[in-house]
N, C-alpha and C positions, 0 to 999 in steps of 0.2 A: 495293394488293391487288385483280386482275383477276376472281375467282373464275369462270374459265373450265374448271376443270382439278377434276377428283376421284378421292379413289381417295387411296392412302398407298402401296404397295409396288406396287400394278396402279395406274399413273395415267394417265387420258388427259382431257384437253386437248383441246378443241373450239374450231375458229374457222370463219371463214365469215358470209353474208348470204344471206339470200333471192333476193333479185334481183346477187348480186353474180360475179363470173368462175367461183368455185368454191367449196368446203363442204372443210372437211379437219378429223384431227384427228390428234393426236401419242401414242404406247401407250409411255410408258415405265414398264420393272420387268418386261417379259415375260422369261420364263427364255431362255438360248439353247437351238439344236437342237431347239426344236420343232417338225416340217413344219407351212410352212405359203404357200399360193400363193394368187391371184384366186379359185382355184374356192372357199376354203373360207371366203372371205368374202360372194360374189356373191348365193349362192342365199339368203343371210338378207335381206341387201336388195333382193330379189325380189320377198319377204314382203309388204315395206312401201313400195315405192315406188307415187306415184300414178298416177291415170288408167287402174285395174283392171279396175274396174267403174262401174258407173252409181251408188256410195254415194261412191264419193271423189273429191275434187278432180279433175279433169279435166287439169291439167296434165300434161305429157307428158314425165316424164325417163328416161331408161334408168336414170339412178344406178348406173352402170360405175365399179366402181372402181378405181384404182391404189396399186400400191405404192411410195414412194416411196425407202423405206428401210429399215433396219433387218433386210432378209432375205437371207440368199445361199448360193446354189445350195437355195435350194428349204425351206432353216431357217432358224429365226430366229436373229441374231446377238448379241443379249441387249442392243443399243444402242437409243434409241427409233427406233419403228417408225411412218414418217408414213404418212397414207393420205390420198387426194385423191378426189372428185368433182367434175365440171365440172358449172356450170349449164348448159340449152341451151335452158331454152324458160319465158322471164323473158319476164312482158307488166308490163310497170313502168307505161304508161300506163295501165293499169287503175288504176290507186291515185293517178292525178293530182287526183282530184274531193276527196282525204283528206289532202293532204300539209299544212293548217293545222287538219283538222277533228281533233277526237279519237274515234275508236270507240268508246261504249261497251262493255263487255267483257274489250278489249284493251291492250295494256302504252303502248298510246299517250301517257298524259297523265303516267302515272311516269315511262316513259323520258324523257320531258322535263323533267318536274322534278326529277328527278335528274343531268343529263345535258345540259342546255339544248341538247340535238341529240338528232331522230332520223331514222331510216331509215327513212320513210313506205310504202317498196317491201315491199309483203308483210309488214310489218313488222320487215322487218330481221335484226337479231339476235336477236330474239324469236319470230321466226318457227316452226312446226312442222320447215319444211326443216333446223333444227340436228340434231335425232333421226338422222335418216341415218346421221350418223356415230359419233351413240351404240349404231346397229346394227352398225354395222362393226368401231365397237371390243367390242362384245359375241361378235361373232364370233370375234377373237383372243381373248378369255375364255375361250369355252367350250374352243378349244385348248390353253389353260392348264389347264383342268377337267380334260379327257381324258375320254373316252367313258362312263366310268362314274357322270358327272353328266348328267342326262338333263332340260331346261329345256322346259316347254312352258307355254304362255298359248292363253288361250280368252275371247271373248266370253260372259260369262254376264249379261248384262242391257242393253235398249238402251229408255230413258225408262223406263217402268211393265212390260215385259215382261219377264222372266225365265223360265232356263229350268227344267223339270224336272230336279234332282238324280237322279231314278231313272233318268234317259234319259242322264244324262251319258257322250258317249263321244268320247274325244278321238281315235280313226278318224277323224272327222265334219270334227274343226278346218280342216283342210288340204283340204278337199273342195268347200269354197262362198268366196264372197269376205266375209264375214262373219265366220269367225272364228269360229262357231257349233259348240257340240256336242252341241246337241240338234237332231235333226232334224224332230223336229215344231213346234218352234219358229220354225225360220228361214225359212216363207213364212208366219209371223204378223209377223215381225219384217222381212220385204220386202214385205210390203203398207204398214205402216205409216212404213216408211222413203221408199218411195216417191211416199206422201204429202206427209209433211216436206217433202221436197224439192220436191214441186209447189210448195208453197204459200211455195216460198223460205224455209223456216222450219229452225231445225238442231234436235237433242236431246242430251244424254249418254249414258254407256254406264258398266258396271263390268266392269271384267277383273280376270279370277282369272292367278295365274303361280303355278308348281307345279316345285316342285326336287328331282328324286330323286336317291339314291344319294350323297345330301352327309353327307360323315364326320360324326359327332359331335365334338365342341371345336371347332371355329370361332366366333369370338364370344370377347367378354371381360366382366365386367362390370363395372357404370357407365358409364364416358365409349366402351367399345368393343364396345359390342352387337350382334352382327349383326342384330338388326330393327330397331335403332335407325338402322341404317347404313344397311338395306333402304330400312325406312320414308324416309329421305331422299333416298335415291338415285331412288325411285319418285314422291316427291313434286316432284324439280325438270325430273320429263316434265310439257311444255309442255299447259295446259287440268286438270290435277288437281287437286283440291279436296278427296280423303280418301285415306286407308292405313288399311288393317287389317290384321294378321297373323291365323292362326289365326281364332279364333271370333272375333274384334276383338272391334266395337261388341253385339253379340250377348251377349259374355259377362256383361253386365250384366247382363243377368235372366237367369242362370242359379244355381244355389246352387254351394253346394263341391264337392259330390259328383257335380253335374250336370259342372263344369266339369275336376276334376281327371281326369286319364290315366291310369289304374291302370297298374301296374309286375307284373312276375313275372317269373322267368328260365325258360326254355324252355330246352331242351339246353345248358346251359351260358352263356344268350347271356340279355340283357335287352331284355327283349320291352316295349308299352305297347299296351293294349288300344282306344288310341281316339289323336285329334289334336287334340284341342279350343287348344292352345297354338301351332297351326301350325309344329312342330320348331325350335321356339327354347326353352329354360324357362335365366330368369336372364341373357339374353345370349346365351346360348349354345346352337349346335347339338343337337341330341337323337339323329341319326343319320335321324330319321324326316323326311319328306316336307317341305321348305319351302313353306308355301302364305301367298301373299298378294295383297291384291285390291284395287284403287284406282278412284276414281269420278274419270269422265272429264266434264267442264261440256258444254255445247251449245255447240259451234262459234258463236262472238261474231259473226261475219262472218256478216251474215244480209241478204236485199234487203226486210224491212220497215223503216221510218224510223223510228228510235229518237232521241230528245232527247237535245242533246249540245251542246257547246261548242267554238270555234274557239280557236286557241292567243292572239288577241285576245281572247276574253271573250265573244265575241258568240254571242248563242243558236241552234243551228242543229238541222236534224234531220239523222241519216248514216243514207244506205242505204249499207251497201258492194257494191260490184261486184267483180267477176271470178272464180274458181275456188274456190270452199272444198269443204271435208266437209262433210253435211248433218249425220254424226257423227263427229268426227274420232278416239271412240273405234274404230271399225275398226281403223287404221291403228297404233294404241297400241299392239296386243295385241303384234308386235313387236317393241316400244322396250320392253317392260316386260321381254319375256325377254331382251333386249338387259343393263338395266339391274338386271337378277337373277345375271346371269353376270358382269357386270365388280364386283358388293359380294362374290360368292363367289369368283374369283378372285383378290382385292384382301386375302380373310379365310387365305384358302387359303395365299397366300403368309405374310401376317403371323402367322398360325400358327406354320407350316414356320421363322420364322427366332427365333419365343419360344421353341414346346418341340420344334421338331426335325420329321421328315415324322410 
């Protein structure tokens, strides 16, 4: 088992390393006759790519995607779709000092323990560089879902600084480099991150992803729950250490009356008065917005020396050079959106296979 594939009906396999010649993915299970070209994928990649502000890594990658298969005359053919992005700005020399040293907080020691070999150039396969292909796959998943499903993500907390939900404005998200939906929080975040970056340190963040227009009925009880698959998908993103759906951990402090989502029939349709469940009940979508949040830890590559060991067992202090994000959560926003899209596309196709349209 290689564990480089996720999904059941809409299956995505990613490949490649941070400092290899290219990264790519293969999408299998995409239905035929869906209009698709590079223009449907590139805008989403442009939102994730590095080097766009002083708050992200200055690695300059255009992330230009190429479609190698599965599309003919502007439409999907129903066969595997292969996508490729060439790496063009690797600086492997930055990692020479840690070839035999384990970086604290990274996967260096666990990869070496499991496989007996590791690619120290930027972390190899464990690098967040891999997430570019998730975003590309997410673009295809959005086409499968159709225009009726809208998926949006935002950063709602940086370090200890959260947004004021009374000021949450989705229209603000794509107007600033931090995907911030609160215009008053933005300057606070910018000053805070500038100080973190100046110190050569890093900080974590919380991302919220919301999908609207999700049809009721997606998911299945017990082992095919929509929310459990979504939690697994979000948890698989690099540096993610926590996931919650709806009220999440806050539900533990609510009473049954406070946490319940009251229902009434209005104009012949079932209506909910609230959405504490985050759009999922019993693992099946309710038709309400699907709401998920995930916590991203601080970037482990920092300029502060941290005690560690070498592969030979020698005690050392490790200071990681290179180009790194002071807050990796920033570029995790489009990745979270993409994973939401892939999970929903997979469940939509699974639902059709079991119960029809």
